[in-house]
matplotlib code that plots the C-alpha trace (Angstrom):
import matplotlib.pyplot as plt

x = [-45.3, -43.1, -43.4, -40.7, -40.6, -38.9, -37.6, -38.9, -36.3, -36.1, -36.0, -33.2, -33.0, -31.8, -28.9, -29.1, -25.9, -24.2, -26.3, -25.3, -21.9, -21.9, -24.1, -21.3, -18.6, -20.3, -21.1, -17.4, -16.3, -18.3, -17.4, -14.0, -14.0, -16.3, -13.0, -10.2, -12.4, -13.1, -9.2, -8.3, -11.1, -10.1, -13.0, -10.4, -7.9, -7.2, -8.8, -8.6, -6.7, -7.5, -5.6, -7.8, -6.8, -3.0, -1.0, 2.5, 3.2, 2.8, 1.1, 4.1, 5.8, 2.0, 1.8, 5.3, 4.4, 1.2, 2.3, -0.8, -0.7, -3.5, -3.8, -2.9, -4.8, -8.1, -8.2, -4.4, -3.8, -6.1, -7.1, -5.3, -1.7, -2.0, -2.7, 0.2, 2.3, 1.3, 1.2, 4.9, 5.3, 6.9, 3.7, 0.7, -0.4, -3.4, -4.7, -8.8, -8.4, -12.3, -12.3, -15.0, -15.6, -15.0, -11.7, -12.1, -9.8, -9.8, -7.7, -8.3, -5.5, -4.8, -1.2, 0.2, -0.8, 1.9, 3.4, 6.1, 8.5, 12.0, 13.7, 17.0, 20.2, 19.0, 15.4, 14.3, 10.7, 10.6, 8.2, 8.0, 5.2, 3.5, 5.6, 8.7, 9.4, 11.2, 9.7, 9.6, 6.8, 5.7, 5.4, 2.8, 1.9, 4.5, 1.9, 2.2, 0.6, 3.4, 6.3, 10.0, 12.3, 16.0, 19.0, 17.7, 19.7, 17.5, 18.9, 17.8, 15.2, 13.4, 13.0, 10.0, 8.4, 8.3, 6.8, 4.0, 3.3, 2.9, 0.3, -2.0, -2.2, -4.9, -3.4, -5.2, -2.9, 0.5, -0.4, 1.7, 4.6, 7.0, 10.8, 11.5, 15.4, 16.4, 18.0, 18.5, 20.1, 21.3, 17.4, 15.4, 17.0, 14.3, 14.4, 13.3, 13.4, 10.4, 10.2, 6.6, 6.1, 5.0, 8.4, 8.0, 11.3, 9.3, 11.7, 9.9, 10.2, 8.3, 6.8, 5.5, 4.5, 1.0, -0.3, 1.5, 0.1, -2.7, -1.7, 1.3, -0.9, -2.7, 0.3, 1.4, -1.9, -2.2, 2.1, 4.2, 6.8, 9.5, 11.0, 8.5, 9.6, 7.3, 9.0, 8.1, 7.9, 6.5, 8.0, 7.7, 10.0, 9.4, 12.3, 11.1, 12.2, 15.7, 15.5, 14.2, 17.2, 20.2, 18.1, 18.5, 22.0, 22.9, 21.1, 23.3, 26.1, 26.0, 24.2]
y = [-18.1, -19.5, -18.5, -17.3, -17.5, -14.9, -15.7, -13.7, -11.4, -11.7, -8.5, -7.5, -8.5, -5.9, -5.8, -6.1, -7.7, -4.9, -2.1, -4.1, -3.7, -0.4, 0.5, -1.6, 0.1, 3.4, 2.6, 1.2, 4.3, 7.1, 4.7, 5.0, 9.2, 8.6, 7.1, 8.9, 12.3, 10.9, 10.4, 13.2, 14.9, 15.9, 13.7, 10.4, 12.2, 11.7, 15.1, 14.6, 12.5, 12.2, 10.3, 9.6, 8.0, 8.7, 9.8, 8.8, 8.9, 11.8, 12.6, 13.3, 9.6, 8.1, 9.7, 8.8, 5.5, 4.5, 6.4, 8.1, 11.7, 14.3, 14.4, 10.5, 8.6, 7.5, 4.1, 4.0, 1.7, -0.5, -0.2, -3.8, -2.4, 1.1, -1.2, -3.6, -0.5, 1.7, -1.4, -1.6, 1.8, 0.9, 2.7, 1.5, -1.8, -1.8, 0.6, 0.5, 2.3, 3.7, 5.4, 7.7, 8.8, 11.0, 11.7, 11.5, 8.6, 8.3, 6.3, 4.9, 4.4, 1.8, 1.6, 0.1, 1.3, 3.3, 0.7, 2.9, 5.4, 6.9, 10.1, 10.9, 12.2, 14.7, 15.5, 14.7, 12.2, 8.7, 6.1, 2.5, 0.4, -2.6, -4.4, -3.0, 0.5, 3.2, 6.7, 10.1, 11.3, 15.2, 17.8, 17.1, 13.4, 12.6, 9.3, 9.9, 6.3, 4.6, 3.1, 4.6, 2.1, 2.5, 0.5, -1.7, -1.6, -1.1, -4.9, -6.4, -9.2, -8.9, -5.1, -6.1, -9.0, -6.6, -4.0, -6.6, -7.5, -4.6, -3.3, -5.8, -5.2, -2.5, 1.1, 0.4, -2.4, -0.7, 3.2, 2.5, 1.2, 3.6, 2.3, -0.9, -2.5, -5.7, -7.8, -11.4, -14.5, -17.7, -19.3, -16.1, -14.6, -12.2, -11.0, -7.6, -5.0, -3.0, 0.2, 2.0, 5.1, 3.4, 2.9, -0.9, -2.6, -5.8, -9.0, -10.7, -12.2, -10.7, -14.2, -14.0, -10.4, -11.8, -14.0, -12.2, -8.3, -8.5, -9.8, -7.7, -4.9, -6.3, -6.8, -2.9, -2.0, -3.9, -3.9, -1.3, -0.6, -3.2, -5.6, -8.3, -11.5, -12.8, -15.6, -19.5, -18.7, -15.3, -13.7, -9.9, -8.3, -4.9, -2.1, -1.3, -5.2, -4.8, -1.0, -2.9, -5.3, -2.9, -0.9, -4.5, -4.8, -1.4, -1.6, -5.4, -3.6, -0.2, -1.1]
z = [-96.3, -93.9, -90.6, -88.2, -84.4, -82.9, -79.5, -76.5, -75.0, -71.3, -69.7, -67.6, -63.7, -61.2, -59.9, -56.0, -55.4, -56.9, -54.8, -51.6, -52.3, -52.8, -49.6, -47.9, -49.3, -48.2, -44.7, -44.4, -45.8, -43.6, -40.2, -41.2, -41.6, -38.1, -36.5, -37.7, -37.2, -33.1, -32.8, -34.3, -31.9, -28.2, -27.5, -27.6, -25.4, -21.7, -20.4, -16.6, -14.3, -10.5, -7.3, -3.9, -1.5, -1.3, 1.5, 0.8, -3.0, -4.6, -7.4, -9.8, -8.7, -9.4, -13.1, -14.1, -12.8, -14.3, -17.9, -17.9, -19.0, -19.7, -24.2, -24.4, -26.1, -23.6, -25.2, -25.3, -22.0, -20.1, -17.0, -15.9, -17.3, -15.1, -11.7, -12.5, -13.0, -9.9, -7.7, -8.3, -6.4, -2.7, -0.5, -2.5, -2.5, -4.7, -6.9, -8.8, -11.9, -13.4, -17.0, -17.4, -20.9, -22.3, -21.2, -17.3, -15.4, -11.1, -9.4, -5.8, -4.2, -1.3, 0.5, 3.0, 6.8, 8.8, 11.3, 13.2, 12.5, 13.1, 13.5, 11.9, 13.6, 11.5, 12.9, 9.6, 10.1, 8.5, 8.5, 8.1, 6.1, 6.8, 4.2, 5.7, 3.7, 4.6, 3.8, 4.4, 6.3, 5.9, 8.7, 10.8, 10.0, 12.6, 14.5, 17.7, 18.9, 16.9, 18.2, 17.3, 16.0, 16.9, 16.2, 13.2, 9.9, 6.5, 5.1, 8.6, 7.4, 10.8, 10.5, 7.5, 9.6, 12.8, 10.8, 9.1, 12.8, 14.2, 11.0, 12.3, 15.8, 16.7, 17.8, 21.1, 22.4, 20.6, 22.3, 25.2, 22.9, 22.4, 21.4, 20.0, 19.2, 18.2, 20.9, 19.0, 20.7, 19.5, 20.7, 19.5, 16.3, 16.0, 20.1, 20.8, 23.5, 23.8, 26.0, 27.2, 28.0, 31.6, 32.1, 31.5, 30.0, 27.7, 26.5, 23.6, 20.4, 16.8, 15.9, 19.9, 19.9, 18.3, 20.9, 23.7, 22.8, 24.8, 27.8, 27.9, 28.1, 30.9, 32.9, 32.0, 33.3, 36.6, 37.7, 38.7, 36.3, 35.5, 33.4, 31.8, 29.4, 27.2, 25.6, 26.1, 29.7, 31.0, 33.8, 35.8, 37.9, 38.7, 39.2, 42.8, 44.3, 42.5, 44.7, 47.7, 47.7, 47.6, 50.9, 52.5, 51.5, 52.2, 55.6, 56.5, 55.4, 57.6, 60.6]

ax = plt.figure().add_subplot(projection="3d")
ax.plot(x, y, z, "-o")
ax.set_aspect("equal")
plt.show()
């Protein structure tokens, strides 16, 4: 009899790759469902917006500029974009945005310091910031130690320069200054007149003021009221000297 060799059947291998693909698809589907549920839930929305450090800019102005609102997507706008938008407001020098999950945003504002103020004809109070921006001040915020700026036009380029200089000078050195007016000349386009609470009249220039202000205060404390010129060369003439001359002339004319 002939012997027939029957081939041995191979055992089927487990379909490992197919099982892994199915598992990956299920995981991705589960993640997608979670994402949909998350972004539709209140956890993904802004629930609280807090501003701190602002004095001149109102919350309404800052909310409008920032583009943020309660209920908007928490991850919809980056912190850098919000900071850039807020820095465009005239009174804001810098803004720092901090996001705290879930839903809380805290914005710290750094504003330009107040350099001087102005009383308008209708009695309202306006302030000048260090960058020359004019703002309306609230009642009770009048800084008495700051000088009044009078006679300045809003488009005068020296106005912004003066505000920047005043903001850099310590209050202790400007506390005696009551009023500053423009007094330009051909030699000194940024020439100014300063009137003090101690009854001095000081003639100087915006560009020279930072270097002269400390010496100016020394003269104000040591001398009688008079006219103090502080340009390239300094000079001082007391008011009583003029009065003395007038008295001498009167005595000569009327023996």
